[in-house]
N, C-alpha and C positions, 0 to 999 in steps of 0.2 A: 414561690413566685420567681426566684432567680432562674429556674429552669425554663419557664415560659419566656422570659426576656431573652435568654441565651438562644433558644430555638427561633424566636422571631428575628433576632439579629442575624443568625446563620442563614435563615431563609431569605432575608433581604439581600445579604451579600451574594448568595448563590444566584438570585434572580438578576441582580445587576451585572454579574459576571457573564451570564448567558445572553444578555441584551445585545452584545456585539456579534453573536453567531447567527448565521442565516442558513436555514435548512435547505438542502439541495436534493434533488431526486436523481438517483443513479440510473433509473430506468430498469432496474432489476430487483427481484425479491430475494436473490441469493445473498447470503451473508458475506459481507466484505470484511477483510482482515487488516488491510494496510492501504495507505495512500501515500503517494510521493509526488511533489511538485518540485522538480530538480533545479529549475533555473528561475522561474518567476511564478506568479499566481495564475498564469494562463494555461500552460500545458502541464497536465498531470496524469498519473496512472493510478489505478486501484486494482487490487487482486482479492480473490475470495474463493468460495466453494466451487467444486466441479471444474477446476482449472480456469475459472473466469479471470480474464484480464480486460480491464476497461481503460479507455483513454479519453481525455477531454482536451480540447484546444480552445475552449472559450471560458476558462475559469470555473468549470464545473456546472455550467448551465445545462449542457448536454454531455452525455457519455456514450461512446461507441465501443462495442465489444470487438476486441482484436481477433483476427482470424487465426486458425491453426488449432492444433490439438495440444492441450496442456493438461495431461493427466494429473490427478491428485488434487489436493486442497492447497491452493496457493496461499501461503501464509505471510509473505513479505515481498516488497518490491523496492529496488533502489537503483537510482541513476546517479553515478558518481560525479560527473562533471558537466553533463549536458542532458538534453532530452532525446539523445540519439542512442547512446550505449547504456543498456540497463540489464539488471539481473533480477530474477524472481526465484524464490525458494518455496518448496512444497513438501508435502508428506512423502514418505518413502525415499528420502534423500535426494529428491530431484532438484536440480538447479537448471534454469534456462537463461539464455542470454540473447539479447537483441542488439544489433548494431545499425538498425535502420528505423529507430523510433517506434518499435513495436510491430512493424509490418510483418516481420518473421521472427521466429524464436528458435534457437538451437539448443540441444541438450548439452550440458556440461557434466563432468563427473565429480560427484561429491566424495566418492569412495566409501560411503556409508549408506545404510538403508534406513536410518533413523529419520523421524519427522524433523525437518528443518523449519525453524520459526523466525529467524532474523538474518538479514544480510546487510553488510556495511563495507563500503570501499572508502576509507577515510581521506585518501589523498588523490588517487587516480583510478582508472579502470583496470589496472594491472594487478594490484594486491588487495585482496578482500578477505573478509571473515564471515563465516556463517556459524550459527549455533542452533541447537535443537535438543531433542531429548530422546 
């Protein structure tokens, strides 16, 4: 009987924790890997399969695919201090950088061909860290 009570309690806690979440439609069926809202809850970026990079300027109500060719599977996106300068990392050791809010992206050198899975610039847009496998 204790097992049933424990399971019921866990289910009730999980349901109440999810009550504050609102599902949003990204407008794509491509798998998304990461999302970043660098300054506020209005402007955000999401990345995923096939080089996909999305941007929202209305808190996620709508998402636009950013132009350009971004080969590989984008795994992570990070904007260190504002919604203008950002970085994304991908499969094959690819790092791309934007300095105009995602309108254009330039390749950066990672020096490795491994799949990169995370990117972080803890203080500013000058010194950052990537990791992968």
